C-alpha positions as CSV (number, residue, x, y, z in Angstrom):
1,M,0.0,0.0,0.0
2,L,2.8,2.4,0.8
3,L,4.4,1.8,-2.6
4,V,1.1,2.6,-4.3
5,V,0.8,5.9,-2.3
6,A,4.5,6.7,-3.2
7,V,3.9,6.1,-6.9
8,V,0.7,8.2,-6.9
9,L,2.4,10.9,-4.9
10,A,5.4,10.9,-7.3
11,R,3.2,11.4,-10.4
12,G,1.3,14.4,-9.0
13,S,2.1,17.8,-7.9
14,S,1.6,16.9,-4.2
15,D,5.1,15.5,-4.0
16,N,6.6,18.8,-4.9
17,E,4.2,20.7,-2.6
18,L,5.1,18.4,0.3
19,L,8.8,18.7,-0.4
20,L,8.6,22.5,-0.4
21,G,6.5,22.5,2.7
22,I,9.0,20.4,4.6
23,Y,12.2,21.7,3.0
24,G,10.9,25.3,2.9
25,G,11.0,25.2,6.7
26,S,14.6,24.1,6.7
27,D,16.9,26.2,8.8
28,A,20.7,26.0,8.9
29,E,20.5,26.1,12.7
30,F,18.5,22.8,12.6
31,A,20.3,21.2,9.7
32,E,23.0,19.8,11.9
33,F,20.4,18.1,14.1
34,W,18.7,16.6,11.1
35,N,22.1,15.5,9.7
36,F,22.7,13.7,13.0
37,I,19.2,12.0,12.6
38,S,20.0,11.2,9.0
39,R,23.3,9.5,10.0
40,L,21.2,7.1,12.2
41,G,19.9,5.7,8.9
42,S,23.2,5.7,7.0
43,T,24.5,2.4,5.7
44,A,27.6,2.7,7.8
45,T,25.7,3.2,11.0
46,L,23.2,0.4,10.2
47,V,26.0,-2.1,9.1
48,A,27.6,-1.5,12.5
49,M,24.3,-2.1,14.3
50,V,23.5,-5.2,12.3
51,A,27.0,-6.6,13.0
52,V,26.8,-5.8,16.8
53,F,23.2,-7.0,17.3
54,G,23.8,-10.0,14.9
55,L,26.7,-11.1,17.1
56,L,24.8,-10.5,20.3
57,L,21.8,-12.5,19.1
58,G,24.1,-15.3,18.0
59,R,25.8,-15.4,21.4
60,M,22.4,-15.5,23.1
61,G,21.5,-18.6,21.1
62,R,19.1,-16.8,18.8
63,K,21.0,-17.7,15.6
64,E,17.9,-17.6,13.4
65,Q,17.1,-14.1,14.4
66,A,20.7,-13.1,13.8
67,Q,20.6,-14.6,10.4
68,W,17.4,-12.9,9.5
69,L,18.7,-9.6,10.7
70,V,21.8,-9.9,8.4
71,A,20.0,-11.4,5.4
72,G,17.1,-9.0,5.7
73,F,19.4,-6.0,5.8
74,A,21.3,-7.3,2.8
75,A,18.1,-7.9,0.9
76,T,16.9,-4.4,1.7
77,V,20.1,-2.9,0.4
78,L,20.0,-5.0,-2.7
79,L,16.4,-4.2,-3.5
80,V,16.9,-0.5,-3.0
81,E,19.9,-0.5,-5.3
82,M,18.1,-2.4,-8.0
83,L,15.1,0.0,-7.9
84,K,17.4,3.0,-7.9
85,W,19.3,1.7,-10.9
86,T,16.0,0.7,-12.7
87,L,14.1,3.9,-12.1
88,A,17.0,6.4,-12.1
89,R,14.9,9.2,-10.5
90,G,16.6,12.5,-10.0
91,R,17.0,14.2,-6.7
92,P,14.9,17.2,-5.8
93,P,16.1,20.5,-7.5
94,V,16.8,22.3,-4.2
95,E,20.0,22.9,-2.4
96,H,21.0,19.8,-0.6
97,L,21.9,20.3,3.1
98,T,23.8,17.1,3.2
99,A,25.8,14.9,0.8
100,A,23.8,12.6,-1.4
101,S,24.7,10.7,-4.6
102,G,23.0,8.4,-7.0
103,A,19.3,8.1,-7.8
104,S,16.6,9.3,-5.5
105,F,13.9,6.6,-5.5
106,P,13.6,4.8,-3.1
107,S,15.3,6.3,-0.1
108,G,17.9,3.8,1.1
109,H,18.1,5.6,4.4
110,A,14.3,5.1,4.9
111,A,14.2,1.5,3.7
112,E,17.3,0.3,5.6
113,S,16.5,2.1,8.9
114,L,12.9,0.9,8.8
115,F,14.0,-2.7,8.4
116,V,16.8,-2.6,11.0
117,Y,14.9,-0.6,13.7
118,F,11.6,-2.5,13.3
119,Y,13.4,-5.8,13.1
120,L,15.2,-5.0,16.4
121,W,11.8,-3.9,17.8
122,M,10.3,-7.3,16.9
123,V,13.2,-9.1,18.5
124,L,12.8,-6.9,21.6
125,Q,9.1,-7.7,21.7
126,D,9.8,-11.4,21.3
127,A,12.3,-11.3,24.1
128,A,9.8,-9.6,26.3
129,S,7.3,-12.3,25.8
130,L,9.8,-15.1,26.5
131,R,10.5,-14.0,30.1
132,R,8.9,-12.2,32.9
133,R,10.4,-8.8,33.8
134,G,9.9,-6.5,36.7
135,A,8.4,-3.0,36.4
136,V,11.8,-1.4,35.6
137,G,12.5,-4.0,32.9
138,I,9.1,-3.4,31.3
139,A,9.6,0.4,31.4
140,V,13.0,0.1,29.8
141,G,11.7,-2.3,27.1
142,E,8.8,0.1,26.3
143,V,11.1,3.1,26.0
144,C,13.5,1.2,23.7
145,S,10.5,0.0,21.6
146,I,9.2,3.6,21.2
147,A,12.7,4.9,20.4
148,L,13.2,2.2,17.7
149,A,9.8,2.9,16.1
150,V,10.3,6.7,16.1
151,A,13.9,6.5,14.8
152,A,12.8,5.1,11.4
153,G,10.2,7.9,11.0
154,L,12.6,10.6,11.9
155,V,15.3,9.3,9.5
156,G,12.8,9.4,6.7
157,F,11.7,13.0,7.6
158,S,15.3,14.1,7.8
159,R,16.0,13.1,4.2
160,V,13.2,15.4,2.9
161,Y,14.1,18.2,5.4
162,L,17.7,18.1,4.1
163,G,16.5,18.3,0.5
164,V,18.0,15.1,-0.8
165,H,14.7,13.1,-1.3
166,W,11.2,13.7,-2.4
167,P,8.5,12.6,0.1
168,S,7.5,9.8,-2.3
169,D,11.1,8.5,-2.2
170,V,10.8,8.1,1.6
171,L,7.4,6.4,1.3
172,G,8.9,4.1,-1.3
173,G,11.8,3.3,1.0
174,W,9.5,2.5,3.8
175,A,7.5,0.2,1.4
176,V,10.7,-1.7,0.6
177,G,11.8,-2.0,4.2
178,S,8.3,-3.1,5.2
179,F,8.2,-5.7,2.4
180,V,11.5,-7.3,3.5
181,L,10.5,-7.0,7.2
182,G,7.3,-8.8,6.4
183,I,9.2,-11.7,4.8
184,A,11.5,-12.0,7.7
185,F,8.7,-11.9,10.2
186,L,6.5,-14.4,8.4
187,S,9.5,-16.8,7.9
188,G,10.4,-16.6,11.6
189,E,6.7,-17.2,12.6
190,Q,6.4,-20.3,10.4
191,R,9.4,-21.9,12.2
192,R,7.8,-21.6,15.7
């Protein structure tokens, strides 16, 4: 559904209007903050997270979840790059407030961060259901869950705010990340 919305948005004037509404409010003072948020969705940051959490999950005896984290991330990156190469959409014609290269659709930051952060959220929820925790453990788990969910949304917003993606690129990225996340989730559920 997100992909359909992204395509419809990209074909109409709404994409440009949304871009200008978000980017038009860009302020150099806040650009550094949004660059920081954007780096939370960079491939370098996410590769490090996947490596660390993959190793932790493996050491905890949750090898299947570790494998799906790594394989899902790789599949997300591959799918994004194939779509970028195939569609070759240009970046918005505004001053970019951060470095960006290559085609615009779909947003790799949006796709990859959605997959990684929501996959880790699913792992956290699964861990919570496997053991009883005290009130402090539950509170920490909930705060982590909220932070993971919000992070993917903020990364997507940052890409439009910084002028390097159209809003439809971000929706398309979220669609790709959601698609791979769904495969990982369904595959894991079937093995239970």
